[in-house]
N, C-alpha and C positions, 0 to 999 in steps of 0.2 A: 675485726670486732668494732662495732659502732661506738663512737666516743661516748663515754659516760662521765660522771663527775671525776675530777682530778684525783681525789683521795681514793675513791672507789677503784679507779683504774690502777693506781699505784698498788693498792692492797691486793687486787686480783693478780697482778703481775708478780708480786712477792710470793704468793702461794705457789704459783706455777714454777717459780725459780727454785723452790725448796728441793733439797736432796735427801730427805729423810726416808724416801721410799722410791721404788722404780715406777715411773709413769707408764713404762712399757707393759706393765701387768694389766693395764686398762685398755690396751689396744683391741679394737673391735668389740668392746664390751657394751652391754646394755645395762643401765643402772636405773633402778626404780627408787624414787625419792618420795617419802611421805612428809607432810608438813612443809611442802615445797615453797609456800609463800611466806613462811616465817623467816626470821633473820638468818638462821643457820641454813635452812633449805635454799633460800634465794642465793646466798653467797656461795654455797657449795656448788649449785648448778652453774652460776656465772663463772666460777673458777674453772669448772670442767669445760665450759664452752671455750674459754680462752686457751686452756691446755689443748683442747681438741684442734684448735686452729694452728697454734705454733708448734705443736708436737705431732700433728697429723695422726691422731689416735683413732679416727673413725668411730668415735663414741656415739651412742644413742642414750638419751635420758628420757625416762617416762616420769612425769611429775603428776602424782596423785593430788588433786586439788578439789576443794569443795566449791569454790567460786571461780568460774572461768574468767569473768571480767576482771577480777582482782589479779588472777594469774597473768592475763594478757598485759595488764598495767605493769606488773612486776618485771616481765620478761620481754617487753616489746623491743628492747635494744638488741636482744640476741635471737629473737624468733626468725629473722631472715637467714640466719646461719643454718637452720634446719636440724640442729642437734636435739632440741627439746620438743616433746609432744605432751599434750595434756590428757590426762585420764580423769574424768569428772566423777567424783564420789567421795567416800570417806572410809576410814580404816575399820569402822564398826560394821559396815556392810559394803565391802569393797566390790567394785565391778570386776568383770573378767579381764585378766591381763593376757592378751594374746602374745604368742611368740616367746622367745627366750628372755630370761632375766639372769644376768651374771652376778650382780651385786645389788644389795638393798641397803639404803640408809633410812632407818625408821625414826623420823624426827617429829612425827605428829604427836602433840601433847597439849593439854591445857597448861597455861603458865600463870594465870591470874589468881592470886591468893584468895580473893573474895569468891571466885568461881568454885574453888575447892569446897567452900562452905555452902554457897547458894545452889550449886549444881554438882553435888558430890556424886550422885549416881552417874551422871554423864562423865565426870572426871574418871571414875572407876572404869566405866565402859570403854573409854578411849584407851586407857592404859592396858587393861587386861584383855578385853575382847579384841581390841585393835591389834595388839601384839600377837595374840593367838592367830588371828587371820593372816598376818604377815609371815609368821613362822611356818604356817601350813603352806603358804604360797612358796616360801623359800625351799621347803622340802620337795614340793612338787616340781619346781624349776631346777632343782639341783644346783643352787647358787654356789659361787666361789667364795663369797664373803657377805656377811650381814652385820651391820652395826646398829645396835639399839642405843639410842640416846636416853640415858637415865638421868639421875639428879643427885646432887650432893645431899639432898634432904633425906636420903635413905640412911644417913648416919645418925639421925636423931639429934641429940644434944651432947656432943663430945665435951670433955673437960677443957677449960682454958689452958693453953700452953702445950696441948697434946697434938702431935702430928697424926693426922687421920689416914690410915692405910685402908686398902680395899676390902679387907676381911672383917671390918669392924661395923657391922650393921647395927643400928641403934634400936632401943626399945621404944615402941610407939603404941599408945593405946588405940584400939579400933573404935573406942567409944567417944573419941574426940573427932568431930566431923572433919576438921581441916586435914586430919591424917588420911583422908581418902586419897590424897595425892601421893605422899611418900609410901604408904602401905601398898597401894596398887602398883607403884613403881617396883617395889620389892617383889611382888608377885610376878610382874612381867619379867623381871630379871630371872626369877626361878624358872619360868617357862623357857626362857632363852637357853639356860643351862640344860634343862630337860631335853629340849630338841637337839642340842649339841651332843649330849651323851647317848640318848636313845636312838636318834635318827642320823647322827653325823652331820647335822647342819652346822656350818662354820660360822657361828654367831658369837660376836664379841660385844661387850658392854662398855660404853664410854660415859663416865659420870662427869658431866661438865659443870664447872662453877658458873656464876653469872658472866655472860659474854656481852661485850660492848663493841660497837662499831657502827659505821655508816649503814643506814638501812633500818635501824631500830625505829619501830613505829612511834610517831610523835606522841601519841596518847597512851603508850604503854604505861601500865600502872606500877611497874617496878621502880625501886628507889632511884636507880641510876638514870632512868628515863625522866622521872619527875625532877631530879636535880638539873638535868639538861634543859627541860622546859623552863625552869625558873631562871636559868642563865639567859636563855633566848629571850624571855619576856621581861627580863630585868625585875623580877619579883624575888623577894626574900624566900629562902628555903624554910619551910615550916615542917619540923619533924614532930610526929605524933608519939614518938618514943624517945628515950634518952640516947638512942643511936649507939648502944653498947655492943650490938652484934658485930662480930668480926668475921671476915671471910676474904678469900682471894678473888681476883677477877681475871678475865682472859680477854685479850683483844681478838676480834673476829678472825683475823688471818691465822693466829695460833690455834684457834678452835678448829678451823677447817683443816690445817695440816695435821692436827691431832687426830681428827676423824679419819683422814685418809691413811695416816700411819697405822692406826688400829685396824682399819679395813684390810690393808694390804700386808701388814707385818704382824698383826695380833694373833693371839692364841685362843681358839674356841673355848667357851665357858670361862673366860677370864674378864674381869672388870679392870678398867684403867681410869684413874683420876686425871682430869685435864684442867689445869689451872696454872697461872703464873704465880709461883710462890712469893716472888718479890713484891707483889702488889697487896699482900695481906695487911688489912687495916680495918678499923671500925667504921660503921656508917657515919658516925659523927665526924671522924677524921676525914672521910671522903667528902662529906658535905662542906666542912670548913675549908678544905683545900680548894674545891671547885668554886665555892662562894668567893673566896679571896681572888681567884683568877677572874671571876666574872663581875667583880665590884658590887657584890650583893652581900647580904648577911644571912646567918642561920638563926632561926627562932625555934624555941622548943615549946610545944603545946601538948604536954603529957597529962593525960587523965587516967588515973589509976582505975583498974577494973574494966576499962572499955574493951569490948571485943571488936577489934578492928580488922580481924582476919590475918594480922601479921604473925609471924613466928615469934615465940618468946626469944629472949636473948640467947644466942648460940655462938660458938667459937669453932668455925669451920676452916681449920688450917690444914689443907689437903697435902698429902704426901704424893708427889708425882713420880716417884722412883720407877714404878713399873712401866709407865709410858716412856720415860727417858731411856729405859733399857731397850726399848724398841727403836731407839735412834732419834726420838723427837726432842726438840728444845724450843722454848719460846724465843722468838726472834724480834729484833728491832728495838729492844729496850723500852717497851710500852709501859711507862709509869701511868698511874691513875690520871695525872694531869694531862699527859700526852694522849691517852685514850679519849678523854673528853674533848680535847682540842680538835682531834680528828673528827669526832662526831659533830662538833659545832661548826667546823669550817665548811661543811658541805653546803 
């Protein structure tokens, strides 16, 4: 494996050292990955490349990408190893996939809150039509495992202090444009279960909380990326809300081991929450913690009634019992502070 950043290298090695599942299940497998140039897709593929080398798995990865130049930039360090090939296209109108496919990770999704409002139609198309196309391919290829990456937003607005389990889908009005994202995710999950029950496609759902780690796009509009930019640029963090929303976070290595655990050990037509429950905190607490670490301050610029595309205050305290019952546990003791330090040290 060609040398990459120290932290990224350490993180990839820690994924491959995990014992939550048998790597031998992937021997000789071909894995299709959508959303391959995103944080999850990129780290997933690079982890597989390292596992392929040290465990001699004879893996092949097909990365479905919209932008070949971006993909080459992401994977230039592993391309000489010959494991990954690019398939240019999108999930809404996918190209033909020749040859066998044993596993699919469907990670393609819109992630920017403003896009859910400004491009709601496209958000729905990616979730619903894209997932339908991938499930149809999975049926055709008779895959051994399919993981659909969903979202904690399918839970709507749980009550504060309540641990949220996988059977508690929230009430969301289709007349609120931003709900194009969570409602289309629910529809995609329903299709996953329909294909599992009607056609026997072994599809599992992984509901990830917000995931942090090296490789987060510098200009990502999510709060953790904004906080990171402020620290890097020595600018005060300006919150447009009171920061009362509470949620768990997940370090990238734990997200990848969670996905692989679900893919190889999961039960079809089941959903699994993936989060590090020990990181549960409010956005204000996160911002204040990281600001203190970065020798900057937090300012609040809250304007009532402003439609900024953000979710209203929510309390997303995920219960990860189902995933832990598959053998998974978060590793490394990644507190919020440690997660950010690893992102900032690259």
